[in-house]
C-alpha positions as CSV (number, residue, x, y, z in Angstrom):
1,X,-0.1,-0.2,0.0
2,X,1.2,3.6,-0.5
3,X,1.8,4.9,3.4
4,X,4.3,1.7,3.5
5,X,6.2,3.3,1.3
6,X,5.6,7.0,2.0
7,X,7.2,5.2,5.8
8,X,9.7,3.8,4.0
9,X,10.8,6.8,2.0
10,X,11.0,8.7,5.9
11,X,12.7,5.6,7.4
12,X,15.8,6.5,4.2
13,X,15.6,10.1,5.3
14,X,15.3,10.3,8.9
15,X,18.6,8.0,8.6
16,X,20.5,10.1,5.4
17,X,19.5,13.4,7.8
18,X,21.3,11.4,10.9
19,X,24.5,10.2,9.3
20,X,25.1,13.1,7.6
21,X,25.0,15.0,11.1
22,X,26.8,12.2,12.7
23,X,29.4,13.3,9.5
24,X,29.3,16.6,10.1
25,X,27.7,17.0,6.2
26,X,25.5,19.0,8.1
27,X,26.5,21.8,9.7
28,X,24.5,22.1,13.3
29,X,25.6,24.6,16.2
30,X,26.7,22.3,18.4
31,X,24.6,23.2,20.8
32,X,21.8,21.6,19.4
33,X,23.9,18.3,17.3
34,X,22.6,15.0,19.8
35,X,26.3,13.7,19.3
36,X,28.9,16.8,20.0
37,X,30.4,15.8,23.2
38,X,29.1,16.9,26.5
39,X,30.2,20.5,27.2
40,X,30.2,21.4,31.2
41,X,30.4,24.8,30.2
42,X,27.2,24.6,28.3
43,X,24.0,26.1,29.8
44,X,22.1,22.5,29.5
45,X,19.2,21.8,27.5
46,X,16.9,19.1,26.0
47,X,19.9,17.2,25.2
48,X,21.9,17.1,28.2
49,X,20.6,13.8,29.2
50,X,20.9,12.3,26.7
51,X,24.6,12.9,26.5
52,X,25.1,12.4,29.9
53,X,23.5,9.0,28.7
54,X,26.6,8.3,25.7
55,X,28.7,8.8,28.9
56,X,27.6,5.5,30.6
57,X,28.4,4.3,27.0
58,X,31.7,5.1,26.4
59,X,34.2,5.3,29.1
60,X,37.3,7.0,27.6
61,X,34.6,10.3,26.6
62,X,33.8,10.3,29.8
63,X,36.7,10.8,30.8
64,X,37.5,13.0,28.0
65,X,34.5,15.2,29.7
66,X,35.6,14.5,33.1
67,X,39.1,15.9,32.4
68,X,37.3,19.4,31.3
69,X,35.5,20.4,34.8
70,X,37.4,21.5,37.4
71,X,37.5,18.7,40.1
72,X,41.1,17.2,41.0
73,X,39.9,13.6,40.9
74,X,43.3,10.1,40.6
75,X,41.4,7.2,38.8
76,X,40.6,3.9,40.0
77,X,41.5,0.6,39.4
78,X,38.9,-1.9,37.9
79,X,38.3,-4.0,40.7
80,X,35.3,-6.1,41.8
81,X,35.7,-5.9,45.5
82,X,32.6,-8.8,46.9
83,X,29.1,-9.9,44.9
84,X,27.6,-7.8,42.8
85,X,30.2,-4.7,44.4
86,X,33.4,-3.1,42.8
87,X,34.7,-0.1,40.4
88,X,34.3,0.2,36.9
89,X,35.9,3.7,35.5
90,X,35.5,5.3,38.9
91,X,37.7,8.4,39.9
92,X,38.9,9.3,43.2
93,X,37.3,13.3,44.0
94,X,40.1,15.1,46.8
95,X,38.2,18.3,45.7
96,X,35.5,19.6,43.2
97,X,35.2,23.2,43.3
98,X,34.3,23.8,46.6
99,X,36.4,21.6,49.5
100,X,35.0,18.4,50.1
101,X,36.3,17.6,53.5
102,X,36.9,13.2,52.9
103,X,37.7,11.6,49.5
104,X,35.4,9.8,47.9
105,X,34.9,7.5,45.3
106,X,32.1,8.3,42.5
107,X,31.7,6.1,39.2
108,X,32.8,8.7,35.7
109,X,29.7,9.1,34.7
110,X,28.5,10.1,38.1
111,X,31.3,12.5,39.2
112,X,29.9,14.4,35.4
113,X,26.5,14.3,37.0
114,X,27.9,15.2,40.6
115,X,30.0,18.6,38.3
116,X,27.1,19.6,36.4
117,X,24.8,19.8,39.8
118,X,27.9,22.1,41.2
119,X,28.3,24.4,38.6
120,X,24.3,24.7,36.8
121,X,22.3,24.1,40.1
122,X,24.6,24.8,43.6
123,X,26.0,27.8,43.0
124,X,23.9,29.5,40.6
125,X,21.7,28.7,44.5
126,X,24.3,29.8,46.6
127,X,24.5,33.4,44.9
128,X,21.1,33.9,44.6
129,X,19.6,32.9,48.1
130,X,22.5,33.9,49.7
131,X,24.7,36.5,47.2
132,X,28.2,34.0,48.4
133,X,29.2,31.5,46.4
134,X,29.5,27.8,48.2
135,X,32.3,26.6,49.9
136,X,32.1,23.3,50.7
137,X,29.9,20.1,50.0
138,X,29.3,18.3,53.4
139,X,28.7,14.6,52.5
140,X,28.0,10.6,54.2
141,X,30.7,9.6,51.0
142,X,29.1,7.0,48.6
143,X,30.7,3.7,47.5
144,X,29.8,1.1,50.2
145,X,29.6,-3.1,49.2
146,X,25.9,-3.4,50.9
147,X,22.6,-4.1,50.0
148,X,19.7,-0.9,50.4
149,X,18.7,0.0,53.9
150,X,21.8,-2.7,54.8
151,X,18.6,-5.0,54.8
152,X,20.3,-8.9,53.9
153,X,17.2,-10.1,51.3
154,X,17.1,-6.5,49.9
155,X,19.4,-5.8,46.0
156,X,22.1,-4.1,45.5
157,X,22.5,-0.4,46.4
158,X,23.8,2.0,43.9
159,X,27.0,2.7,46.8
160,X,27.7,-0.9,45.8
161,X,29.5,0.2,42.9
162,X,30.5,4.2,43.4
163,X,27.4,5.2,41.6
164,X,25.6,7.2,44.6
165,X,26.9,10.3,46.7
166,X,25.2,10.6,50.3
167,X,25.1,14.7,50.4
168,X,24.6,16.1,54.1
169,X,24.7,19.3,53.3
170,X,26.5,22.7,52.5
171,X,29.0,25.6,53.8
172,X,28.8,29.3,52.1
173,X,31.8,31.2,51.6
174,X,30.8,33.6,54.4
175,X,31.0,30.4,56.7
176,X,26.6,29.6,57.4
177,X,26.7,25.7,57.8
178,X,23.7,24.5,55.9
179,X,22.7,21.1,57.2
180,X,20.0,19.2,55.4
181,X,18.6,17.3,59.2
182,X,18.2,20.3,60.8
183,X,17.3,22.9,57.7
184,X,15.1,20.6,55.5
185,X,12.1,23.1,57.0
186,X,13.4,25.7,58.5
187,X,14.5,29.3,56.9
188,X,16.8,27.3,54.6
189,X,13.9,24.7,53.2
190,X,13.8,27.0,49.6
191,X,17.6,26.9,48.8
192,X,17.2,23.1,49.9
193,X,14.5,22.5,47.8
194,X,15.6,24.5,45.0
195,X,19.1,22.1,45.0
196,X,17.2,19.0,45.1
197,X,15.2,19.4,42.5
198,X,17.8,21.1,40.3
199,X,19.4,17.6,41.0
200,X,16.7,15.5,39.2
201,X,18.0,17.0,35.9
202,X,21.9,14.9,36.5
203,X,21.0,12.5,38.5
204,X,18.5,9.3,38.1
205,X,18.0,8.8,41.5
206,X,17.1,11.4,44.0
207,X,15.9,11.5,47.2
208,X,15.6,13.6,50.4
209,X,13.4,13.8,53.4
210,X,10.1,14.0,51.5
211,X,11.1,10.9,50.6
212,X,11.3,8.8,53.6
213,X,13.2,8.8,57.2
214,X,15.5,6.8,55.9
215,X,16.5,9.8,54.1
216,X,16.2,12.7,56.8
217,X,19.7,14.2,57.1
218,X,20.6,13.8,53.2
219,X,20.1,13.8,49.8
220,X,21.2,10.9,48.2
221,X,21.9,11.2,44.5
222,X,23.1,8.0,41.8
223,X,23.0,7.4,38.9
224,X,21.1,4.4,37.6
225,X,18.5,2.0,36.0
226,X,15.4,4.0,37.4
227,X,14.3,7.7,37.6
228,X,13.1,8.8,40.6
229,X,12.7,12.5,42.1
230,X,11.5,12.8,45.7
């Protein structure tokens, strides 16, 4: 039937356009080119999540992108540390644009998400709400070879593969300390909710005190196989 020919023609045309874009035979601004490498400094748009997901499938590309950030880090050798536990394409971070206290391990893709969140959400929110820069991220760490909530019959936590990071609070450049456990419902609530919501743009799982009692004192941020923002 005629519509089958039309579908085939449209399929061929879309394939030709995709090939032309991918091989740069059609000039498209990088901002709108889905095959352009993620630019951490560029303003995020509707292609950002697609570009973040590309990093999950290309370890070398992910390392390339991470190297453009202002993070201080060292690579971690791939290693299995237990059943469904260990590191793959991970780094140990000693500083972001802010102090982080104790260093922590994250997969490359999670580290890039952290860099995006810090640059496009955390630092702008600190300036918008308080007029100063963010000086420190306080945290409860990242890697831990354990199940969800430590339950013996639960599935492995994203922490078991260094895909998750638990944020406890922040310190501003003027010395003011903001703790999730104390300030979720207080005067700092608008700031904390803004940075929680902003994290959902770059991470897959974002859990806060709104989710359950287990998260009353921190944000759980992870790259994983599901999307949740609570």
